[in-house]
C-alpha positions in Angstrom: -41.7 -17.8 -36.9 -44.1 -18.0 -39.8 -47.7 -16.9 -38.9 -49.0 -19.9 -40.7 -47.1 -22.3 -38.5 -48.3 -20.4 -35.4 -51.9 -20.6 -36.5 -51.5 -24.3 -37.3 -50.1 -25.2 -33.9 -52.9 -23.3 -32.1 -55.5 -24.9 -34.3 -54.3 -28.5 -33.7 -54.0 -27.9 -30.0 -57.6 -26.5 -29.7 -58.9 -29.2 -32.2 -57.3 -32.0 -30.2 -58.9 -30.8 -27.0 -62.4 -30.3 -28.5 -62.3 -33.8 -30.1 -61.1 -35.4 -26.9 -63.8 -33.5 -24.9 -66.5 -34.9 -27.3 -65.2 -38.4 -26.7 -65.2 -37.9 -22.9 -68.8 -36.5 -22.9 -70.0 -39.4 -25.0 -68.4 -42.4 -23.2 -68.0 -40.9 -19.6 -64.8 -43.0 -18.9 -62.2 -41.5 -16.5 -59.3 -42.6 -18.7 -60.8 -40.7 -21.6 -60.4 -37.4 -19.8 -59.3 -34.7 -22.3 -56.2 -34.0 -20.3 -54.8 -37.3 -21.4 -56.5 -38.1 -24.7 -55.9 -34.6 -26.0 -52.2 -34.9 -25.2 -51.8 -38.2 -26.9 -53.7 -37.0 -30.0 -51.7 -33.8 -30.1 -48.4 -35.8 -30.0 -49.7 -38.0 -32.9 -50.7 -35.0 -35.0 -47.3 -33.3 -34.4 -45.5 -36.4 -35.6 -47.9 -36.7 -38.6 -47.2 -33.1 -39.7 -43.5 -33.4 -38.9 -43.5 -30.3 -36.6 -40.4 -29.8 -34.6 -40.9 -29.8 -30.8 -39.1 -26.5 -30.3 -41.2 -24.9 -33.1 -44.4 -26.1 -31.5 -43.4 -24.9 -28.0 -42.5 -21.5 -29.4 -45.8 -21.2 -31.4 -48.0 -22.4 -28.6 -46.4 -20.0 -26.0 -49.9 -18.4 -25.6 -51.0 -21.5 -23.7 -48.1 -21.2 -21.3 -49.2 -17.6 -20.6 -52.8 -18.8 -19.9 -51.5 -21.5 -17.6 -49.7 -18.9 -15.5 -52.9 -16.9 -15.3 -54.6 -20.0 -14.0 -52.6 -19.7 -10.8 -54.5 -16.6 -9.9 -57.9 -18.2 -10.8 -57.4 -20.8 -8.1 -58.5 -18.2 -5.6 -62.0 -18.2 -7.1 -63.2 -21.6 -6.0 -61.6 -21.0 -2.6 -63.6 -17.9 -2.2 -66.8 -19.5 -3.3 -66.4 -22.3 -0.8 -65.5 -19.9 2.1 -68.4 -21.1 4.2 -67.2 -24.7 4.0 -63.6 -23.5 4.8 -64.7 -21.7 8.0 -66.9 -24.6 9.1 -64.4 -27.4 8.5 -61.1 -25.7 8.8 -59.7 -28.2 11.3 -60.6 -31.2 9.0 -59.2 -29.4 6.0 -55.9 -28.4 7.6 -55.3 -31.9 9.1 -56.4 -33.8 5.9 -54.5 -31.6 3.4 -51.3 -31.4 5.5 -51.2 -35.2 6.1 -52.0 -36.0 2.5 -49.5 -33.6 1.1 -46.8 -34.5 3.6 -47.2 -38.3 3.0 -47.0 -37.8 -0.7 -43.8 -35.8 -0.2 -42.4 -38.4 2.1 -43.2 -41.2 -0.4 -41.3 -39.3 -3.2 -38.3 -38.7 -1.0 -38.3 -42.3 0.2 -38.5 -43.5 -3.4 -35.6 -41.3 -4.4 -33.4 -42.9 -1.7 -34.5 -46.5 -2.7 -33.9 -46.0 -6.4 -31.0 -43.4 -6.0 -32.7 -40.8 -8.1 -30.8 -37.7 -9.2 -31.6 -34.5 -7.4 -33.0 -32.9 -10.6 -35.5 -35.8 -11.1 -36.4 -35.6 -7.4 -37.1 -31.9 -7.7 -39.4 -32.7 -10.7 -41.3 -35.3 -8.7 -41.8 -33.4 -5.5 -44.8 -31.3 -6.7 -46.5 -34.2 -8.5 -49.5 -34.1 -6.1 -50.5 -30.5 -6.6 -52.3 -28.7 -9.4 -50.3 -28.3 -12.6 -49.7 -24.5 -12.6 -48.4 -24.5 -9.1 -46.4 -27.7 -9.7 -44.5 -26.1 -12.6 -43.6 -23.1 -10.5 -42.4 -25.3 -7.6 -40.5 -27.6 -9.9 -38.7 -24.6 -11.5 -37.8 -23.1 -8.1 -36.3 -26.4 -7.0 -34.4 -26.9 -10.3 -36.6 -29.6 -11.7 -37.5 -30.4 -15.3 -40.8 -29.0 -16.4 -41.7 -31.7 -18.9 -41.0 -34.4 -16.3 -43.1 -32.6 -13.8 -46.0 -32.4 -16.2 -45.8 -36.1 -17.0 -45.8 -37.1 -13.3 -48.6 -34.7 -12.3 -50.8 -36.0 -15.1 -50.0 -39.6 -14.4 -50.5 -39.2 -10.7 -53.9 -37.6 -11.2 -55.0 -40.3 -13.6 -54.1 -43.1 -11.2 -55.7 -41.4 -8.3 -58.9 -40.7 -10.3 -59.2 -44.4 -11.3 -58.1 -46.0 -8.0 -59.2 -43.4 -5.5 -63.0 -44.0 -5.5 -62.6 -47.8 -5.3 -60.1 -47.5 -2.5 -62.4 -45.2 -0.5 -65.2 -47.7 -1.0 -63.1 -50.7 0.1 -61.9 -48.9 3.2 -65.5 -48.1 4.1 -64.9 -44.3 4.1 -68.3 -42.6 3.8 -67.5 -39.2 5.3 -68.3 -36.6 2.6 -65.5 -34.3 3.8 -63.0 -37.1 3.8 -63.9 -38.3 0.4 -63.7 -34.8 -1.1 -60.4 -33.9 0.6 -58.8 -37.2 -0.4 -59.8 -36.8 -4.1 -58.8 -33.1 -4.2 -55.5 -33.7 -2.6 -54.5 -36.7 -4.7 -56.0 -36.0 -8.1 -56.1 -32.2 -8.1 -58.9 -30.6 -10.2 -59.8 -34.0 -11.8 -60.4 -35.3 -8.3 -62.4 -32.2 -7.3 -64.6 -32.6 -10.4 -65.1 -36.3 -9.6 -66.1 -35.4 -6.1 -69.0 -33.2 -7.4 -70.5 -36.3 -8.8 -70.9 -37.5 -5.2 -72.5 -34.3 -3.9 -72.1 -30.6 -3.2 -70.2 -31.0 0.0 -67.8 -33.5 -1.5 -67.2 -31.3 -4.4 -66.7 -28.2 -2.3 -64.1 -30.0 -0.1 -62.4 -31.3 -3.2 -62.0 -27.8 -4.5 -60.7 -26.5 -1.2 -58.2 -29.4 -1.1 -56.8 -28.5 -4.5 -56.0 -24.9 -3.5 -54.9 -25.5 0.1 -52.6 -28.4 -0.8 -50.9 -26.2 -3.4 -50.5 -23.4 -0.8 -49.1 -25.8 1.8 -46.5 -27.2 -0.6 -45.6 -23.7 -1.8 -44.9 -22.7 1.8 -42.4 -25.6 2.0 -40.4 -24.5 -1.0 -37.9 -22.4 0.9 -37.1 -25.4 3.2 -36.9 -27.8 0.2 -34.7 -25.3 -1.6 -32.2 -25.5 1.3 -32.2 -29.3 1.1 -31.3 -29.1 -2.5 
């Protein structure tokens, strides 16, 4: 592939993110999170420059490599919050297992109601865990990576917008519960939102992101047998 095209793809990817990040910092709206606005802007630019999807994927492979490295980096926040993990391990285990299991049950129930194909179900199963892990699980189960990315992002956005209001309406004031709920349902976006409530909420949100991914990963051998 031409070096010029590779540099162009990398430039528009980074440029779209930086522009979207500026918008988010200025207006502070959840739906303006760079994860979504940058994606929409990037799609628009790719169409405007008539760049083929396959060519862009090949040129931007460096970002796929970085995403795989991000899996290892998930151990860092878990280590930093080790004190919270030791102190609240019962709450964490109960909350994360219940949250992840209910999310998994909802996907399986929906697949039976709407008669979804197994490949689509495999793509949906990891929608509630952080993206690097979700892609690995989806691949192991025979899912479609692009579909998994779409549902992970959409699920996180909905949880980020609806989650805080739902917790408020239900009268849930526990710092641990709020952090675990947001981290389990909205991944890193939920963990970052939890930090706005306080240090404990943010710590529990970070722990939930990692532990929910670990729990679902442990279920992969069982899920593989089902498929």
